[in-house]
N, C-alpha and C positions, 0 to 999 in steps of 0.2 A: 624261503622260510625266514621267519623273524630272527634277528640276532639275539643270542641268549642274554646279553647285557641289558636288554630292554626290560627284563623281568627280574624280580628278586632272586638272588642266588640261593639254591637249596643247601649250599655248604654252610650258610650262616644260620644261627638260631633265628627263628622267626621274629623274635622281639627286637632284633636290630635291623629288620628289613623295613626300609622307609625311603621313598623317593623324595619326600618333602622334608624340610627342616623343622619338624615339629617334635615335641618330646615323645619318647618311645613308650612312656608309661611304666618302664621297668626300673627306672633309677631308684637307688636306695637313698632316701633323704634322711633316714633316721640318725645318721652319724654326723650330720651337719653341726658345726661348732656353734653357730649363732643360735641363741635362744630367743625365738620369736614369740611375741605375745600380742593378742588382739588389743590389749590395753595400750601397747606402745605404738601400734601402727594403725593408720586409718585405711582399712581395706576398701571402703567405699570410694575414697579418692583415688586409690591406686588403680582400681578398675575403671573408674570414670575418666581419668586423665592419663592412663598408662599407655595409650596408643592401641595399635592393632593386635599386638601379641603380649599378653600379660601372664607371667609365671609366678604364682603364689604357692607353689608346691612346698611341702615340708614345713609349713609355718605352725602347724598344730593349733589352729585358731578355733576349731570346733564349730558348733552350730551358730554361736554368736557372730563369728567372722563370716560364716556362710550367709547369714541373714543380711549383713552389711553389703556383701558382694551382690546378693540378689537385688537389693534396692538399686545398686548402681546399674545393673543390667536392665532395669526398667526405665532408666533415664534416657530421654530421646537423644542426648548428645554424647552418649557412651559409644565409643567406636570399636571396642575390642571384638576381634574375630576369632582369636585363638586364646583359650583360657585354660591354664593348668592349675587344678585344685587338688592334685594328688597328695596323699599322705597328710591329711589334715584333721583326722578324727571327726569328720562330718557325719552326723547321724540322721535319723529320720526327719526331725524338725528342720534341720538345715537343708536337707534334700528337698523337702516340700517347699521351702522358700525359693530355692533355685528353680524348682519345677514351675512355680508360678511365674517366675521371671522369664523362663523359656517360652511360655505361652504368649508373651508380649514382645520379647526381643526379636528383632528382624535382621540382625547383623552377625550374631555369633555362628561360627561355622564348625569349630572344633572344641570339644569340651572333654577335659581329662579329670575324671573323678575316681581314679584308681586308688586302691588301698586306703579307703575310708572305712566307715562302718554303716553304710546306708541301710542294710538289711532289706527284707522284702517289702516293708512298708515304704521306705524311702525310695526304693527303685520303682515301686508301683506308681509313685507320684511322678517320677521322671518319665516313666513310660506313658502316662496319661498326657504329659506335656508334648511328647513326640507326635501325638495325634494332631496337635494344633500347630506345632512349630514348622516353619517352612524354610529354614536356612541351615540347620545343623546337618553336617555330612559325616562327622566323625565323633564317636562316643566311646570313651574308655570307662568300663565299669568293673574291671577285673579286681578280684580280691575284696569283695564287698558283702559277702555273706548273703547272696541272693537266694540260694536254694531253689527248689522247684517252683515255689510261688512267685518269686521275683522273675524267674525265667519265663513263666507263663504270662506275666504282665507285659514283659518286653515283647513276647511273641504276638500278643494282641495288638501292640502298637505297630509291629512290622507289617501287619495285614493292611494297614491304611497309610503308613508313613510314606512320603514320596521324595525324601531328600537324603536319608541316611545311606552312606556308601560303605562305611567301615564301622563294625561293632565288635568290641573286645570284651569278652565275658570270662576270661581265664580265672581259674582258682575260685569257683563259686559253688561247687558241689550241686549243680543243677540236676544231676542224675538222669535216669531214663525218662522220667516224666517231663522234666524241663526240656530235654532234647527233643522229645516227641512234639511238644508244643511249638518249639522253634521250627522244627521240620515242617509242621503243618502250615506255619506262616510262610515258609520259603516256597511252598507250592504256588502261592499267589503273589508273593512279593516280586517285583520286577526291577527293583532299584539296588538292593544291597549287593556289593561286590566282594567285600572281605569280611570273613567271620572267623573269630578266634574262640575256640572252645577247649583249649588246652586244660588238662587236669580238672575235669568236672565230673568224674565218676560215671561216665557214660558207658553203658554196657551194650550187649547185642541188640536189645530192643530199641534203644535210642539210635544206634548206628543204622539199623534196618529202616527206621523212619526217615532218617536223613538221606539214606540211599534212595528211598522212594521219592523224596523231594527232588533229587537229581534229575529224575525222568521228566519233570515238568519245569523246573526252574531254569531260566535262560539268562540270568544276570550274575550269579555268583561265580567269581573267578579265583578267589583264594579261600581255601578252607583248611583250618588247622584243628585236627582232632587228636593230636599227639598226647601221650600220657593219660589215656583213658583205659577202658577195659573192654574194647570192642570184640576181641577174640576172633576165632576162625569163622564163625557163622556171620558175624557182622562184616568181616572183611569180604566174604563171599558175596554178601548182599550189595556191598559197595561196588565190587567188580562188575556185577551184573548190571547195576544201574548206570555205570560209566559208559556202557555201550550206547545208551540213548542220549548222553549229554555231550555237547560240543563246545561248552563255554568255560568249563573249569580249567584253570591254568596251573594252579598249585594245590596239591593235596598232600598234607603231612599226616602220616599214620604212625609215626615213630612211637615206640614203647606201648604197643597195644596187643602184643602176642597174637597176631593174626595168622601166624604159621606160614610155612613156605608155599603151601598149595594156594592159599588166598593171595599171597604176594605175587605168584606167577600169574594168577587169573587177572589181578589188577594190572600187572605189567602188560599182559596181552591186550587188555581193554585200552590201555593208554596208547599202545602202538596203533590202534585203529582210530584214535582220537588225536589228530595232529595238533590240536590246540591246547592239549594238556601237556606241559613240558617237564613236569617233575613229580616224583613221588618218593617218599621215604618210608621204610618199614624197618623195624628193629632187627628182624631176623636176618636181613640181608644187607643192612646199611654198610657194614664193613667190607662186604664182598661185591655187592652189585648195586648199581643205582641206575634207574631209567630216566633219561633226560631227552625229551623231544622238544625241538624248537622250530 
């Protein structure tokens, strides 16, 4: 059996789990002492000449700065592969500019857009770009006010995208409707490996749809559904679906009120699935933890 250290530890909060040296998307930039301004800094040049890894998080440059950055991404001599634009008050027009750049850029691999205000319109533009983009493998969209409409747009992109491995949608209130749309996409998507749906107001209906996707999806390895409202019926549906899934490695159901019966059913399912090595549930987290490696 594989050594446990090969996989993220379930003792850590998922936001700190990362094998790569990339931003986690959870940092709080709001307290930085420096007062950045798009009038004082040339973001176009910073992206164009900044090398492979450019961190412009917390600059609060808004749509104007985002448009400068988008222009740089369309330049043929821009080399950036990892770009952090978190906490910058980027809205729909800035998102649309970046989306246009993503359709043309052939080098960017990881894009952090967490904690902006893209909204469903801005995210829809990003989603459309994912259909054409052939290089992006990591996308952070947490805390962007996606709602069910934004989640549905992302789901449509997942049905055809062939490169995205990690998708972070925490704190977006996608609800059951958004979860169902994403679950439908997971039934045909063969690429995505990590999906973060923490704190999205997902209930039993959304959980059941995701469970159904487990039965067909053979690529997803990390799934975070913690801090939703899955409940006992949703937990039971997940337990049943795990019997047919052999690829999931991490499942986080913390703070979902799934009840002890569903917990035991999931634990039993995990015992039959040696490739799933960890599961957390609020009801038994302090007393019992199932870890299979």
